[in-house]
C-alpha positions in Angstrom: 18.1 5.5 2.8 18.7 5.6 6.5 16.1 4.4 9.0 15.6 8.0 10.3 15.0 9.3 6.8 12.7 6.4 6.0 10.6 7.0 9.2 10.4 10.7 8.3 9.2 10.0 4.8 6.6 7.6 6.2 5.3 10.3 8.5 5.1 12.8 5.6 3.2 10.2 3.6 0.7 9.6 6.4 0.1 13.3 6.9 -0.2 14.3 3.2 -2.0 11.2 2.0 -4.3 10.5 5.0 -4.5 13.0 7.7 -4.8 16.3 5.7 -7.3 14.9 3.1 -9.5 13.4 5.8 -9.6 16.7 7.8 -10.2 18.9 4.7 -13.0 16.7 3.3 -14.7 16.6 6.7 -14.3 20.2 7.7 -14.0 22.3 4.6 -17.2 21.2 2.8 -19.3 23.6 4.9 -17.3 26.6 3.9 -17.5 28.7 0.7 -21.3 28.2 0.3 -22.5 25.9 -2.5 -18.9 25.6 -3.9 -17.6 24.4 -0.6 -17.8 20.6 -1.3 -16.1 21.0 -4.7 -13.4 23.3 -3.2 -12.9 20.8 -0.3 -12.5 17.9 -2.7 -10.0 19.7 -4.9 -7.9 21.1 -2.0 -7.9 17.7 -0.2 -6.8 15.9 -3.4 -4.1 18.5 -4.0 -2.1 17.4 -1.0 -1.4 13.7 -1.9 -1.0 14.6 -5.5 1.4 17.5 -4.6 3.4 15.2 -2.3 3.7 12.5 -5.0 5.0 15.0 -7.5 7.4 16.6 -5.0 8.8 13.2 -3.9 9.2 12.2 -7.5 11.0 15.4 -8.5 13.2 15.4 -5.4 14.2 11.7 -5.3 14.2 11.2 -9.1 12.6 7.8 -8.4 9.1 6.5 -7.9 7.9 3.1 -6.9 5.1 1.1 -8.5 3.2 1.3 -5.2 3.5 5.1 -5.3 2.2 5.2 -8.8 -0.8 3.0 -7.9 -1.5 5.3 -5.0 -1.3 8.3 -7.3 -3.7 6.7 -9.8 -6.1 5.8 -6.9 -6.2 9.4 -5.7 -7.0 10.7 -9.2 -9.7 8.2 -9.7 -11.2 9.0 -6.4 -11.5 12.7 -7.4 -12.9 11.8 -10.9 -15.5 9.4 -9.5 -16.7 12.0 -7.0 -16.9 14.8 -9.5 -18.7 12.7 -12.1 -21.0 11.2 -9.4 -20.3 7.6 -10.2 -22.2 5.1 -8.1 -20.8 3.4 -5.1 -20.0 0.1 -7.0 -17.2 1.8 -8.9 -15.6 3.2 -5.7 -15.6 -0.4 -4.3 -14.0 -1.8 -7.5 -11.4 1.0 -7.3 -10.5 0.4 -3.7 -10.2 -3.4 -4.2 -8.2 -3.0 -7.4 -5.1 -1.4 -5.8 -4.3 -4.2 -3.3 -5.3 -6.7 -5.9 -2.9 -5.2 -8.4 -0.1 -5.3 -5.8 -0.9 -8.9 -5.0 -0.8 -9.9 -8.6 2.5 -8.1 -9.0 4.0 -10.1 -6.1 2.7 -13.4 -7.5 4.4 -12.6 -10.8 7.8 -12.5 -9.1 7.4 -16.1 -8.2 7.9 -17.0 -11.9 11.2 -15.1 -12.0 14.7 -16.0 -10.6 14.1 -13.8 -7.6 10.6 -14.0 -6.0 9.9 -10.9 -3.8 11.0 -12.5 -0.5 14.3 -13.5 -2.1 14.8 -10.0 -3.4 14.5 -8.7 0.2 17.1 -11.3 1.3 19.4 -10.4 -1.6 20.0 -6.8 -0.5 23.8 -6.8 -0.1 23.7 -3.5 1.8 21.8 -5.2 4.7 22.3 -8.9 4.3 25.5 -11.0 4.0 24.3 -12.6 0.8 27.7 -14.2 -0.1 27.6 -16.1 3.2 24.1 -17.4 2.5 25.0 -18.5 -1.0 28.2 -20.2 0.3 26.3 -22.2 2.9 23.6 -23.2 0.4 26.2 -24.4 -2.1 28.1 -26.4 0.5 24.9 -28.2 1.6 23.6 -28.4 -2.0 20.2 -27.1 -1.0 19.9 -24.0 -3.2 16.9 -25.4 -5.1 15.0 -26.3 -1.9 15.8 -22.9 -0.4 14.4 -21.1 -3.5 11.3 -23.2 -3.5 10.5 -22.3 0.1 11.0 -18.6 -0.6 8.6 -18.9 -3.5 5.9 -20.4 -1.2 6.6 -17.6 1.3 6.1 -15.0 -1.4 2.7 -16.5 -2.3 1.7 -16.3 1.4 2.6 -12.6 1.3 0.6 -12.0 -1.9 -2.4 -13.6 -0.2 -2.4 -10.8 2.3 -3.2 -8.3 -0.5 -6.0 -10.5 -1.9 -7.5 -10.5 1.6 -7.1 -6.7 1.7 -8.8 -6.4 -1.7 -11.9 -8.4 -0.5 -12.0 -6.4 2.8 -11.7 -3.1 1.0 -14.6 -4.0 -1.3 -16.8 -4.9 1.6 -15.8 -1.8 3.6 -16.3 0.5 0.7 -19.8 -0.8 -0.1 -20.8 -0.1 3.5 -19.3 3.4 3.6 -19.8 4.8 0.0 -23.5 4.3 -0.3 -25.9 5.7 -2.9 -27.0 9.4 -2.3 -30.6 10.4 -2.9 -30.9 12.1 -6.3 -33.5 14.7 -5.2 -31.0 16.7 -3.1 -28.9 19.5 -4.6 -25.6 18.9 -6.3 -23.7 20.6 -3.6 -25.3 18.6 -0.9 -24.6 15.3 -2.7 -20.9 16.2 -3.2 -20.7 17.2 0.5 -22.1 13.8 1.5 -19.7 12.0 -0.9 -16.8 14.0 0.5 -17.7 12.8 4.0 -17.9 9.2 2.7 -14.5 9.5 1.0 -12.9 11.0 4.2 -14.3 8.1 6.2 -13.1 5.6 3.6 -9.6 7.1 3.3 -8.5 6.2 6.8 -10.5 3.0 7.2 -9.2 1.5 3.9 -5.7 2.4 5.0 -6.1 0.4 8.2 -7.7 -2.5 6.3 -4.6 -2.7 4.1 -2.0 -1.9 6.8 -3.2 -4.2 9.6 -3.1 -7.6 7.8 0.0 -6.5 6.0 1.9 -5.8 9.3 0.7 -9.1 10.7 1.8 -11.0 7.6 5.1 -9.1 7.4 5.9 -10.3 11.0 5.1 -13.8 9.9 7.2 -13.4 6.8 10.2 -12.3 8.9 9.8 -15.1 11.3 9.4 -17.7 8.6 12.3 -16.3 6.5 14.5 -16.6 9.6 13.4 -20.2 10.1 14.1 -21.1 6.4 17.5 -19.5 6.5 18.5 -21.3 9.7 17.1 -24.6 8.3 19.2 -24.6 5.2 22.3 -22.6 6.3 22.5 -23.1 10.0 22.7 -19.3 10.4 20.1 -17.0 12.0 19.0 -13.8 10.2 20.4 -11.6 12.9 23.9 -13.0 12.3 23.6 -12.3 8.6 22.7 -8.6 9.0 25.6 -6.4 8.1 26.6 -4.2 11.1 27.4 -0.6 10.1 
């Protein structure tokens, strides 16, 4: 996938998964009378669900993260419709980054921890040159050990996001007075979900971007330490 196509897909994901649902949940609930909140919720959820299905059908491939996001959207709708209390929303929001973090940790016990998988992309990195330098210096085991530690650092980012998501959710999705009408309760819940949607996105994205920058810096340091080559010299020019 080219950088231009990747950026375009990221823009679409942002629009269909964040921007449109937030606008619809915030603005559409006042329309269509008593059915407005329910219609707003269904329409808002249809965009991320529709985008997921379209992307799956068109690309014939779907990532684990996309599946987790899809499940998260379905659970959000179900929790709102069945009027579950705020605790379950907090658990759901924390479970997604936690599941990703656990998945990353699990790669440490394989031959290729996540960071090493990134560095083993032969379309981007001159992997043969790295392996040649490591064998010559007889430091392959030390190199792999450092990459495993770096993978654990990356996983810790998602643990932090899970904790922050739980805290943010418990402060946004609060209990709604039972004496008000069903439509009014759903309208309030829609507004809470809209607020949570973009804030939880930032809570996950911000620390991830900071840690990703650290990972790139540290990976470059490790490669240079054991091979004498910097990462920019190993990137394949196309």
